[in-house]
PyMOL Python script that loads the backbone (N, CA, C, O; Angstrom):
from pymol import cmd

cmd.read_pdbstr("""\
ATOM      1  N   UNK A   1       0.777  -0.835  -0.123  1.00  0.00           N
ATOM      2  CA  UNK A   1      -0.269  -0.089   0.146  1.00  0.00           C
ATOM      3  C   UNK A   1       0.502   0.947  -0.056  1.00  0.00           C
ATOM      4  O   UNK A   1       1.613   0.862   0.467  1.00  0.00           O
ATOM      5  N   UNK A   2       0.162   2.345  -0.925  1.00  0.00           N
ATOM      6  CA  UNK A   2       1.346   3.393  -0.707  1.00  0.00           C
ATOM      7  C   UNK A   2       1.394   4.185   0.417  1.00  0.00           C
ATOM      8  O   UNK A   2       0.451   3.922   1.163  1.00  0.00           O
ATOM      9  N   UNK A   3       2.055   4.977   0.798  1.00  0.00           N
ATOM     10  CA  UNK A   3       2.366   6.026   1.542  1.00  0.00           C
ATOM     11  C   UNK A   3       2.107   7.116   0.511  1.00  0.00           C
ATOM     12  O   UNK A   3       2.126   7.134  -0.720  1.00  0.00           O
ATOM     13  N   UNK A   4       1.746   8.423   1.884  1.00  0.00           N
ATOM     14  CA  UNK A   4       1.441   9.191   1.418  1.00  0.00           C
ATOM     15  C   UNK A   4       1.946  10.435   2.317  1.00  0.00           C
ATOM     16  O   UNK A   4       1.571  10.527   3.486  1.00  0.00           O
ATOM     17  N   UNK A   5       2.688  11.255   1.817  1.00  0.00           N
ATOM     18  CA  UNK A   5       3.807  12.096   2.617  1.00  0.00           C
ATOM     19  C   UNK A   5       3.246  13.710   1.949  1.00  0.00           C
ATOM     20  O   UNK A   5       2.965  14.162   0.839  1.00  0.00           O
ATOM     21  N   UNK A   6       3.299  14.280   3.579  1.00  0.00           N
ATOM     22  CA  UNK A   6       2.494  15.562   2.789  1.00  0.00           C
ATOM     23  C   UNK A   6       4.567  16.455   2.678  1.00  0.00           C
ATOM     24  O   UNK A   6       5.533  16.144   3.375  1.00  0.00           O
ATOM     25  N   UNK A   7       4.519  17.198   1.892  1.00  0.00           N
ATOM     26  CA  UNK A   7       5.337  18.268   1.276  1.00  0.00           C
ATOM     27  C   UNK A   7       4.685  19.491   1.063  1.00  0.00           C
ATOM     28  O   UNK A   7       4.064  19.562   0.003  1.00  0.00           O
ATOM     29  N   UNK A   8       4.660  20.742   2.000  1.00  0.00           N
ATOM     30  CA  UNK A   8       4.003  22.331   2.182  1.00  0.00           C
ATOM     31  C   UNK A   8       2.740  21.550   1.731  1.00  0.00           C
ATOM     32  O   UNK A   8       2.249  20.583   2.312  1.00  0.00           O
ATOM     33  N   UNK A   9       2.243  22.217   0.442  1.00  0.00           N
ATOM     34  CA  UNK A   9       0.723  22.234   0.354  1.00  0.00           C
ATOM     35  C   UNK A   9       0.375  21.176  -0.704  1.00  0.00           C
ATOM     36  O   UNK A   9      -0.711  20.972  -1.247  1.00  0.00           O
ATOM     37  N   UNK A  10       2.531  20.027  -1.006  1.00  0.00           N
ATOM     38  CA  UNK A  10       1.790  18.651  -1.925  1.00  0.00           C
ATOM     39  C   UNK A  10       1.471  17.502  -1.090  1.00  0.00           C
ATOM     40  O   UNK A  10       1.674  17.396   0.119  1.00  0.00           O
ATOM     41  N   UNK A  11       0.930  16.626  -1.907  1.00  0.00           N
ATOM     42  CA  UNK A  11       0.973  15.635  -1.467  1.00  0.00           C
ATOM     43  C   UNK A  11       2.064  14.651  -1.738  1.00  0.00           C
ATOM     44  O   UNK A  11       2.738  15.197  -2.611  1.00  0.00           O
ATOM     45  N   UNK A  12       2.880  12.892  -1.313  1.00  0.00           N
ATOM     46  CA  UNK A  12       3.880  13.275  -2.229  1.00  0.00           C
ATOM     47  C   UNK A  12       3.142  11.868  -1.864  1.00  0.00           C
ATOM     48  O   UNK A  12       2.695  11.799  -0.719  1.00  0.00           O
ATOM     49  N   UNK A  13       2.929  10.494  -2.900  1.00  0.00           N
ATOM     50  CA  UNK A  13       2.493   9.367  -3.277  1.00  0.00           C
ATOM     51  C   UNK A  13       4.098   8.103  -3.382  1.00  0.00           C
ATOM     52  O   UNK A  13       4.656   7.646  -4.380  1.00  0.00           O
ATOM     53  N   UNK A  14       4.287   7.970  -2.433  1.00  0.00           N
ATOM     54  CA  UNK A  14       5.897   6.855  -2.729  1.00  0.00           C
ATOM     55  C   UNK A  14       5.755   5.320  -1.937  1.00  0.00           C
ATOM     56  O   UNK A  14       5.727   5.172  -0.715  1.00  0.00           O
ATOM     57  N   UNK A  15       5.674   4.233  -2.963  1.00  0.00           N
ATOM     58  CA  UNK A  15       5.717   3.511  -1.923  1.00  0.00           C
ATOM     59  C   UNK A  15       7.271   2.974  -1.657  1.00  0.00           C
ATOM     60  O   UNK A  15       8.290   3.317  -2.255  1.00  0.00           O
ATOM     61  N   UNK A  16       7.089   1.814  -0.326  1.00  0.00           N
ATOM     62  CA  UNK A  16       8.542   1.850  -0.090  1.00  0.00           C
ATOM     63  C   UNK A  16       9.514   0.806  -0.674  1.00  0.00           C
ATOM     64  O   UNK A  16       9.284  -0.396  -0.538  1.00  0.00           O
ATOM     65  N   UNK A  17      10.584   1.257  -1.314  1.00  0.00           N
ATOM     66  CA  UNK A  17      11.456   0.458  -2.348  1.00  0.00           C
ATOM     67  C   UNK A  17      12.931   0.788  -2.396  1.00  0.00           C
ATOM     68  O   UNK A  17      13.895   0.556  -3.126  1.00  0.00           O
ATOM     69  N   UNK A  18      12.679   1.389  -1.362  1.00  0.00           N
ATOM     70  CA  UNK A  18      14.088   1.786  -0.850  1.00  0.00           C
ATOM     71  C   UNK A  18      13.894   2.295   0.631  1.00  0.00           C
ATOM     72  O   UNK A  18      12.838   2.742   1.078  1.00  0.00           O
ATOM     73  N   UNK A  19      15.355   2.124   1.481  1.00  0.00           N
ATOM     74  CA  UNK A  19      15.360   3.642   2.607  1.00  0.00           C
ATOM     75  C   UNK A  19      15.394   4.241   2.749  1.00  0.00           C
ATOM     76  O   UNK A  19      15.354   4.679   3.898  1.00  0.00           O
ATOM     77  N   UNK A  20      15.492   4.812   1.871  1.00  0.00           N
ATOM     78  CA  UNK A  20      14.747   6.341   1.909  1.00  0.00           C
ATOM     79  C   UNK A  20      13.966   7.137   0.586  1.00  0.00           C
ATOM     80  O   UNK A  20      14.272   7.301  -0.595  1.00  0.00           O
ATOM     81  N   UNK A  21      12.293   7.711   1.805  1.00  0.00           N
ATOM     82  CA  UNK A  21      11.207   7.738   1.030  1.00  0.00           C
ATOM     83  C   UNK A  21      11.852   9.022  -0.049  1.00  0.00           C
ATOM     84  O   UNK A  21      11.549   8.860  -1.231  1.00  0.00           O
ATOM     85  N   UNK A  22      12.331   9.720   0.132  1.00  0.00           N
ATOM     86  CA  UNK A  22      12.095  10.593  -0.399  1.00  0.00           C
ATOM     87  C   UNK A  22      14.025  11.375  -1.025  1.00  0.00           C
ATOM     88  O   UNK A  22      14.444  12.531  -0.977  1.00  0.00           O
ATOM     89  N   UNK A  23      14.837   9.811  -1.640  1.00  0.00           N
ATOM     90  CA  UNK A  23      16.135  10.458  -2.506  1.00  0.00           C
ATOM     91  C   UNK A  23      16.153  11.205  -3.481  1.00  0.00           C
ATOM     92  O   UNK A  23      17.170  11.855  -3.724  1.00  0.00           O
ATOM     93  N   UNK A  24      14.495  11.333  -4.653  1.00  0.00           N
ATOM     94  CA  UNK A  24      15.228  11.836  -5.163  1.00  0.00           C
ATOM     95  C   UNK A  24      13.749  13.045  -5.053  1.00  0.00           C
ATOM     96  O   UNK A  24      13.052  12.917  -6.060  1.00  0.00           O
ATOM     97  N   UNK A  25      13.350  13.823  -4.342  1.00  0.00           N
ATOM     98  CA  UNK A  25      12.885  15.011  -4.358  1.00  0.00           C
ATOM     99  C   UNK A  25      13.552  15.824  -4.564  1.00  0.00           C
ATOM    100  O   UNK A  25      14.758  15.720  -4.337  1.00  0.00           O
ATOM    101  N   UNK A  26      12.929  17.073  -5.135  1.00  0.00           N
ATOM    102  CA  UNK A  26      13.895  18.553  -5.250  1.00  0.00           C
ATOM    103  C   UNK A  26      14.856  18.364  -5.425  1.00  0.00           C
ATOM    104  O   UNK A  26      15.718  18.950  -4.771  1.00  0.00           O
ATOM    105  N   UNK A  27      15.332  17.011  -6.861  1.00  0.00           N
ATOM    106  CA  UNK A  27      16.647  16.500  -7.188  1.00  0.00           C
ATOM    107  C   UNK A  27      16.129  17.294  -8.695  1.00  0.00           C
ATOM    108  O   UNK A  27      14.976  17.155  -9.104  1.00  0.00           O
ATOM    109  N   UNK A  28      17.078  18.066  -9.373  1.00  0.00           N
ATOM    110  CA  UNK A  28      16.746  18.899 -10.578  1.00  0.00           C
ATOM    111  C   UNK A  28      17.751  18.423 -11.577  1.00  0.00           C
ATOM    112  O   UNK A  28      18.936  18.723 -11.436  1.00  0.00           O
ATOM    113  N   UNK A  29      17.329  17.686 -12.595  1.00  0.00           N
ATOM    114  CA  UNK A  29      18.515  17.478 -13.393  1.00  0.00           C
ATOM    115  C   UNK A  29      18.470  18.130 -14.873  1.00  0.00           C
ATOM    116  O   UNK A  29      17.352  18.518 -15.213  1.00  0.00           O
ATOM    117  N   UNK A  30      19.594  18.319 -15.868  1.00  0.00           N
ATOM    118  CA  UNK A  30      19.098  18.460 -17.459  1.00  0.00           C
ATOM    119  C   UNK A  30      17.623  18.247 -17.996  1.00  0.00           C
ATOM    120  O   UNK A  30      16.925  19.190 -18.368  1.00  0.00           O
ATOM    121  N   UNK A  31      17.165  16.778 -18.004  1.00  0.00           N
ATOM    122  CA  UNK A  31      16.232  16.478 -18.964  1.00  0.00           C
ATOM    123  C   UNK A  31      14.985  16.098 -17.406  1.00  0.00           C
ATOM    124  O   UNK A  31      15.066  15.424 -16.379  1.00  0.00           O
ATOM    125  N   UNK A  32      13.826  17.081 -18.115  1.00  0.00           N
ATOM    126  CA  UNK A  32      12.385  17.666 -17.142  1.00  0.00           C
ATOM    127  C   UNK A  32      11.826  16.862 -18.574  1.00  0.00           C
ATOM    128  O   UNK A  32      12.119  16.699 -19.758  1.00  0.00           O
ATOM    129  N   UNK A  33      10.482  16.379 -17.220  1.00  0.00           N
ATOM    130  CA  UNK A  33       8.619  16.287 -18.475  1.00  0.00           C
ATOM    131  C   UNK A  33       8.412  16.294 -17.109  1.00  0.00           C
ATOM    132  O   UNK A  33       8.825  15.702 -16.112  1.00  0.00           O
ATOM    133  N   UNK A  34       7.642  17.155 -17.401  1.00  0.00           N
ATOM    134  CA  UNK A  34       5.921  18.301 -16.736  1.00  0.00           C
ATOM    135  C   UNK A  34       5.630  16.809 -16.674  1.00  0.00           C
ATOM    136  O   UNK A  34       6.230  15.956 -17.326  1.00  0.00           O
ATOM    137  N   UNK A  35       4.690  16.605 -15.858  1.00  0.00           N
ATOM    138  CA  UNK A  35       3.723  16.033 -15.194  1.00  0.00           C
ATOM    139  C   UNK A  35       2.271  16.563 -15.599  1.00  0.00           C
ATOM    140  O   UNK A  35       1.403  15.868 -16.125  1.00  0.00           O
ATOM    141  N   UNK A  36       2.139  18.125 -15.210  1.00  0.00           N
ATOM    142  CA  UNK A  36       0.727  18.574 -15.615  1.00  0.00           C
ATOM    143  C   UNK A  36      -0.185  18.137 -14.453  1.00  0.00           C
ATOM    144  O   UNK A  36      -1.401  18.058 -14.629  1.00  0.00           O
ATOM    145  N   UNK A  37       0.264  17.915 -13.520  1.00  0.00           N
ATOM    146  CA  UNK A  37      -0.465  17.125 -12.442  1.00  0.00           C
ATOM    147  C   UNK A  37       0.031  17.846 -11.129  1.00  0.00           C
ATOM    148  O   UNK A  37       1.159  18.316 -11.281  1.00  0.00           O
ATOM    149  N   UNK A  38      -0.651  18.112  -9.563  1.00  0.00           N
ATOM    150  CA  UNK A  38      -0.084  18.334  -9.185  1.00  0.00           C
ATOM    151  C   UNK A  38       0.366  17.446  -8.112  1.00  0.00           C
ATOM    152  O   UNK A  38       0.427  17.942  -6.987  1.00  0.00           O
ATOM    153  N   UNK A  39       0.763  15.951  -8.299  1.00  0.00           N
ATOM    154  CA  UNK A  39       2.149  15.394  -7.607  1.00  0.00           C
ATOM    155  C   UNK A  39       2.505  13.903  -8.308  1.00  0.00           C
ATOM    156  O   UNK A  39       1.959  13.588  -9.365  1.00  0.00           O
ATOM    157  N   UNK A  40       3.319  13.147  -7.737  1.00  0.00           N
ATOM    158  CA  UNK A  40       3.971  12.615  -8.805  1.00  0.00           C
ATOM    159  C   UNK A  40       3.193  11.216  -7.855  1.00  0.00           C
ATOM    160  O   UNK A  40       3.179  11.121  -6.628  1.00  0.00           O
ATOM    161  N   UNK A  41       2.920  10.771  -8.307  1.00  0.00           N
ATOM    162  CA  UNK A  41       1.989   8.883  -7.939  1.00  0.00           C
ATOM    163  C   UNK A  41       3.174   7.940  -8.322  1.00  0.00           C
ATOM    164  O   UNK A  41       4.041   8.009  -9.193  1.00  0.00           O
ATOM    165  N   UNK A  42       2.754   6.611  -6.889  1.00  0.00           N
ATOM    166  CA  UNK A  42       3.895   5.965  -7.664  1.00  0.00           C
ATOM    167  C   UNK A  42       4.221   4.683  -8.013  1.00  0.00           C
ATOM    168  O   UNK A  42       4.733   3.609  -7.695  1.00  0.00           O
ATOM    169  N   UNK A  43       3.591   5.431  -8.934  1.00  0.00           N
ATOM    170  CA  UNK A  43       3.323   4.056 -10.446  1.00  0.00           C
ATOM    171  C   UNK A  43       4.439   5.216 -11.144  1.00  0.00           C
ATOM    172  O   UNK A  43       5.249   4.791 -11.967  1.00  0.00           O
ATOM    173  N   UNK A  44       4.438   6.017 -10.944  1.00  0.00           N
ATOM    174  CA  UNK A  44       5.709   7.134 -11.813  1.00  0.00           C
ATOM    175  C   UNK A  44       7.227   6.832 -11.176  1.00  0.00           C
ATOM    176  O   UNK A  44       8.235   6.545 -11.822  1.00  0.00           O
ATOM    177  N   UNK A  45       7.104   6.976  -9.739  1.00  0.00           N
ATOM    178  CA  UNK A  45       8.365   6.311  -9.185  1.00  0.00           C
ATOM    179  C   UNK A  45       9.240   5.333  -9.501  1.00  0.00           C
ATOM    180  O   UNK A  45      10.454   5.363  -9.704  1.00  0.00           O
ATOM    181  N   UNK A  46       8.007   3.985  -9.518  1.00  0.00           N
ATOM    182  CA  UNK A  46       8.537   2.514  -8.989  1.00  0.00           C
ATOM    183  C   UNK A  46       9.007   2.220 -10.549  1.00  0.00           C
ATOM    184  O   UNK A  46       9.984   1.525 -10.829  1.00  0.00           O
ATOM    185  N   UNK A  47       7.768   3.147 -11.946  1.00  0.00           N
ATOM    186  CA  UNK A  47       8.577   2.585 -13.074  1.00  0.00           C
ATOM    187  C   UNK A  47       9.535   3.248 -13.067  1.00  0.00           C
ATOM    188  O   UNK A  47      10.338   2.496 -13.619  1.00  0.00           O
ATOM    189  N   UNK A  48      10.511   4.905 -12.641  1.00  0.00           N
ATOM    190  CA  UNK A  48      11.797   5.330 -12.712  1.00  0.00           C
ATOM    191  C   UNK A  48      13.021   3.912 -12.454  1.00  0.00           C
ATOM    192  O   UNK A  48      13.906   3.463 -13.182  1.00  0.00           O
ATOM    193  N   UNK A  49      12.591   3.577 -11.225  1.00  0.00           N
ATOM    194  CA  UNK A  49      13.776   2.755 -10.493  1.00  0.00           C
ATOM    195  C   UNK A  49      13.783   1.738 -11.410  1.00  0.00           C
ATOM    196  O   UNK A  49      14.974   1.517 -11.633  1.00  0.00           O
ATOM    197  N   UNK A  50      12.928   0.800 -12.239  1.00  0.00           N
ATOM    198  CA  UNK A  50      12.854  -0.725 -12.624  1.00  0.00           C
ATOM    199  C   UNK A  50      13.668  -0.135 -13.767  1.00  0.00           C
ATOM    200  O   UNK A  50      14.555  -0.753 -14.355  1.00  0.00           O
ATOM    201  N   UNK A  51      13.122   1.677 -14.151  1.00  0.00           N
ATOM    202  CA  UNK A  51      14.042   1.163 -15.509  1.00  0.00           C
ATOM    203  C   UNK A  51      14.542   2.043 -15.953  1.00  0.00           C
ATOM    204  O   UNK A  51      14.953   2.016 -17.113  1.00  0.00           O
ATOM    205  N   UNK A  52      14.707   3.485 -14.879  1.00  0.00           N
ATOM    206  CA  UNK A  52      16.032   4.093 -15.769  1.00  0.00           C
ATOM    207  C   UNK A  52      17.411   3.786 -15.172  1.00  0.00           C
ATOM    208  O   UNK A  52      17.637   3.176 -14.127  1.00  0.00           O
ATOM    209  N   UNK A  53      18.453   4.421 -16.188  1.00  0.00           N
ATOM    210  CA  UNK A  53      19.842   3.724 -16.008  1.00  0.00           C
ATOM    211  C   UNK A  53      20.503   4.897 -15.463  1.00  0.00           C
ATOM    212  O   UNK A  53      21.722   4.923 -15.627  1.00  0.00           O
ATOM    213  N   UNK A  54      19.995   5.828 -14.880  1.00  0.00           N
ATOM    214  CA  UNK A  54      21.113   6.189 -14.171  1.00  0.00           C
ATOM    215  C   UNK A  54      19.547   7.083 -13.182  1.00  0.00           C
ATOM    216  O   UNK A  54      18.346   6.812 -13.182  1.00  0.00           O
ATOM    217  N   UNK A  55      20.365   8.184 -12.455  1.00  0.00           N
ATOM    218  CA  UNK A  55      19.986   9.343 -10.913  1.00  0.00           C
ATOM    219  C   UNK A  55      18.552  10.186 -11.597  1.00  0.00           C
ATOM    220  O   UNK A  55      18.818  11.011 -12.471  1.00  0.00           O
ATOM    221  N   UNK A  56      17.360  10.039 -11.299  1.00  0.00           N
ATOM    222  CA  UNK A  56      16.136  10.378 -11.553  1.00  0.00           C
ATOM    223  C   UNK A  56      15.018  11.733 -10.848  1.00  0.00           C
ATOM    224  O   UNK A  56      14.023  11.802 -11.569  1.00  0.00           O
ATOM    225  N   UNK A  57      14.976  12.383 -10.110  1.00  0.00           N
ATOM    226  CA  UNK A  57      14.215  12.560  -9.784  1.00  0.00           C
ATOM    227  C   UNK A  57      13.215  13.877  -9.655  1.00  0.00           C
ATOM    228  O   UNK A  57      13.344  14.817 -10.439  1.00  0.00           O
ATOM    229  N   UNK A  58      12.096  13.880  -8.494  1.00  0.00           N
ATOM    230  CA  UNK A  58      11.425  15.407  -9.390  1.00  0.00           C
ATOM    231  C   UNK A  58      11.345  16.485  -7.952  1.00  0.00           C
ATOM    232  O   UNK A  58      11.666  16.157  -6.810  1.00  0.00           O
ATOM    233  N   UNK A  59      10.820  17.846  -8.398  1.00  0.00           N
ATOM    234  CA  UNK A  59      10.969  18.526  -7.824  1.00  0.00           C
ATOM    235  C   UNK A  59       9.575  19.170  -8.408  1.00  0.00           C
ATOM    236  O   UNK A  59       9.096  18.343  -9.184  1.00  0.00           O
ATOM    237  N   UNK A  60       8.583  20.572  -8.306  1.00  0.00           N
ATOM    238  CA  UNK A  60       7.777  21.508  -8.027  1.00  0.00           C
ATOM    239  C   UNK A  60       7.903  22.162  -9.467  1.00  0.00           C
ATOM    240  O   UNK A  60       9.021  21.908  -9.915  1.00  0.00           O
ATOM    241  N   UNK A  61       6.915  23.142 -10.605  1.00  0.00           N
ATOM    242  CA  UNK A  61       7.425  24.389 -11.239  1.00  0.00           C
ATOM    243  C   UNK A  61       5.695  25.214 -10.874  1.00  0.00           C
ATOM    244  O   UNK A  61       4.672  24.614 -11.201  1.00  0.00           O
ATOM    245  N   UNK A  62       5.656  26.053 -10.458  1.00  0.00           N
ATOM    246  CA  UNK A  62       4.394  26.424 -10.699  1.00  0.00           C
ATOM    247  C   UNK A  62       2.577  25.789 -10.053  1.00  0.00           C
ATOM    248  O   UNK A  62       1.420  26.054 -10.380  1.00  0.00           O
ATOM    249  N   UNK A  63       3.238  24.849  -8.995  1.00  0.00           N
ATOM    250  CA  UNK A  63       2.639  23.621  -8.253  1.00  0.00           C
ATOM    251  C   UNK A  63       2.627  22.549  -8.732  1.00  0.00           C
ATOM    252  O   UNK A  63       2.287  21.571  -8.066  1.00  0.00           O
ATOM    253  N   UNK A  64       2.995  22.462 -10.012  1.00  0.00           N
ATOM    254  CA  UNK A  64       2.666  21.243 -11.062  1.00  0.00           C
ATOM    255  C   UNK A  64       3.929  20.295 -10.701  1.00  0.00           C
ATOM    256  O   UNK A  64       4.804  20.753  -9.966  1.00  0.00           O
ATOM    257  N   UNK A  65       4.028  19.002 -11.202  1.00  0.00           N
ATOM    258  CA  UNK A  65       4.926  17.843 -10.570  1.00  0.00           C
ATOM    259  C   UNK A  65       5.889  17.974 -11.705  1.00  0.00           C
ATOM    260  O   UNK A  65       5.251  18.658 -12.506  1.00  0.00           O
ATOM    261  N   UNK A  66       7.232  17.679 -12.329  1.00  0.00           N
ATOM    262  CA  UNK A  66       8.098  17.963 -12.683  1.00  0.00           C
ATOM    263  C   UNK A  66       9.014  16.036 -12.250  1.00  0.00           C
ATOM    264  O   UNK A  66       8.868  15.304 -11.271  1.00  0.00           O
ATOM    265  N   UNK A  67       9.870  15.876 -13.503  1.00  0.00           N
ATOM    266  CA  UNK A  67       9.762  14.112 -12.936  1.00  0.00           C
ATOM    267  C   UNK A  67      11.596  14.741 -14.214  1.00  0.00           C
ATOM    268  O   UNK A  67      11.509  14.910 -15.430  1.00  0.00           O
ATOM    269  N   UNK A  68      12.677  14.890 -13.549  1.00  0.00           N
ATOM    270  CA  UNK A  68      13.293  15.236 -13.646  1.00  0.00           C
ATOM    271  C   UNK A  68      14.506  14.122 -14.188  1.00  0.00           C
ATOM    272  O   UNK A  68      14.548  13.310 -13.263  1.00  0.00           O
ATOM    273  N   UNK A  69      15.506  13.687 -15.222  1.00  0.00           N
ATOM    274  CA  UNK A  69      16.361  12.918 -15.611  1.00  0.00           C
ATOM    275  C   UNK A  69      17.826  12.874 -15.740  1.00  0.00           C
ATOM    276  O   UNK A  69      18.106  13.291 -16.864  1.00  0.00           O
ATOM    277  N   UNK A  70      18.341  12.717 -15.419  1.00  0.00           N
ATOM    278  CA  UNK A  70      20.118  12.734 -15.582  1.00  0.00           C
ATOM    279  C   UNK A  70      20.352  12.725 -17.390  1.00  0.00           C
ATOM    280  O   UNK A  70      20.641  13.684 -18.106  1.00  0.00           O
ATOM    281  N   UNK A  71      20.129  11.392 -17.752  1.00  0.00           N
ATOM    282  CA  UNK A  71      19.532  10.677 -18.753  1.00  0.00           C
ATOM    283  C   UNK A  71      18.983  11.065 -20.354  1.00  0.00           C
ATOM    284  O   UNK A  71      18.090  10.286 -20.688  1.00  0.00           O
ATOM    285  N   UNK A  72      19.183  11.686 -20.996  1.00  0.00           N
ATOM    286  CA  UNK A  72      18.323  11.857 -21.616  1.00  0.00           C
ATOM    287  C   UNK A  72      17.378  10.651 -22.472  1.00  0.00           C
ATOM    288  O   UNK A  72      16.381  10.964 -23.124  1.00  0.00           O
ATOM    289  N   UNK A  73      17.695   9.753 -22.390  1.00  0.00           N
ATOM    290  CA  UNK A  73      16.967   8.466 -23.209  1.00  0.00           C
ATOM    291  C   UNK A  73      16.739   7.986 -21.927  1.00  0.00           C
ATOM    292  O   UNK A  73      16.857   6.798 -22.227  1.00  0.00           O
ATOM    293  N   UNK A  74      16.483   7.961 -20.622  1.00  0.00           N
ATOM    294  CA  UNK A  74      15.123   7.412 -19.631  1.00  0.00           C
ATOM    295  C   UNK A  74      14.375   8.636 -19.684  1.00  0.00           C
ATOM    296  O   UNK A  74      13.392   8.652 -18.943  1.00  0.00           O
ATOM    297  N   UNK A  75      14.584   9.655 -20.362  1.00  0.00           N
ATOM    298  CA  UNK A  75      13.221  11.148 -20.129  1.00  0.00           C
ATOM    299  C   UNK A  75      12.672  10.479 -21.417  1.00  0.00           C
ATOM    300  O   UNK A  75      11.526  10.030 -21.396  1.00  0.00           O
ATOM    301  N   UNK A  76      13.144  10.424 -22.115  1.00  0.00           N
ATOM    302  CA  UNK A  76      12.086   9.815 -23.449  1.00  0.00           C
ATOM    303  C   UNK A  76      12.201   8.863 -23.425  1.00  0.00           C
ATOM    304  O   UNK A  76      12.171   8.560 -24.618  1.00  0.00           O
ATOM    305  N   UNK A  77      12.362   7.808 -22.765  1.00  0.00           N
ATOM    306  CA  UNK A  77      11.527   5.963 -22.529  1.00  0.00           C
ATOM    307  C   UNK A  77      10.132   6.165 -21.965  1.00  0.00           C
ATOM    308  O   UNK A  77       9.039   5.718 -22.313  1.00  0.00           O
ATOM    309  N   UNK A  78      10.667   7.321 -20.570  1.00  0.00           N
ATOM    310  CA  UNK A  78       9.438   7.477 -19.517  1.00  0.00           C
ATOM    311  C   UNK A  78       8.717   8.339 -20.391  1.00  0.00           C
ATOM    312  O   UNK A  78       7.570   8.166 -19.979  1.00  0.00           O
ATOM    313  N   UNK A  79       8.633   9.199 -21.377  1.00  0.00           N
ATOM    314  CA  UNK A  79       7.736   9.508 -22.169  1.00  0.00           C
ATOM    315  C   UNK A  79       6.563   8.776 -22.749  1.00  0.00           C
ATOM    316  O   UNK A  79       5.339   8.896 -22.703  1.00  0.00           O
ATOM    317  N   UNK A  80       7.736   7.688 -23.510  1.00  0.00           N
ATOM    318  CA  UNK A  80       6.431   6.509 -24.688  1.00  0.00           C
ATOM    319  C   UNK A  80       6.178   5.791 -23.723  1.00  0.00           C
ATOM    320  O   UNK A  80       5.006   5.414 -23.722  1.00  0.00           O
ATOM    321  N   UNK A  81       6.682   5.496 -23.029  1.00  0.00           N
ATOM    322  CA  UNK A  81       5.816   4.566 -22.092  1.00  0.00           C
ATOM    323  C   UNK A  81       4.106   4.593 -21.419  1.00  0.00           C
ATOM    324  O   UNK A  81       3.038   4.063 -21.729  1.00  0.00           O
ATOM    325  N   UNK A  82       4.812   5.967 -19.846  1.00  0.00           N
ATOM    326  CA  UNK A  82       3.395   7.029 -19.406  1.00  0.00           C
ATOM    327  C   UNK A  82       3.496   8.398 -19.667  1.00  0.00           C
ATOM    328  O   UNK A  82       4.283   8.753 -18.790  1.00  0.00           O
ATOM    329  N   UNK A  83       3.280   9.132 -20.141  1.00  0.00           N
ATOM    330  CA  UNK A  83       2.624   9.999 -20.869  1.00  0.00           C
ATOM    331  C   UNK A  83       1.839  10.140 -21.609  1.00  0.00           C
ATOM    332  O   UNK A  83       2.419  10.351 -22.674  1.00  0.00           O
ATOM    333  N   UNK A  84       0.294  10.175 -21.823  1.00  0.00           N
ATOM    334  CA  UNK A  84      -0.640   9.874 -23.135  1.00  0.00           C
ATOM    335  C   UNK A  84      -1.026  11.493 -22.869  1.00  0.00           C
ATOM    336  O   UNK A  84      -1.826  12.066 -23.608  1.00  0.00           O
TER     337      UNK A  84
END
""", "prot")
cmd.dss("prot")
cmd.show_as("cartoon", "prot")
cmd.util.cbc("prot")
cmd.orient("prot")
């Protein structure tokens, strides 16, 4: 069952798969994917953990969530698999 974490006005949903729930929170890397919603679902984070070859993180811009990737290929693959 996912756990909900509140950060300011944002609620972050994250399933425990590592010892650190917020390892990627607040991280900004060169390749951004704007999610156009106010949070990051556990499904997005799980997909990134299973499929990304390099670091990723997430942050908020104008109250909307942004996933951020070190590797351009990871960002592209995420867009192809998850963005609708």
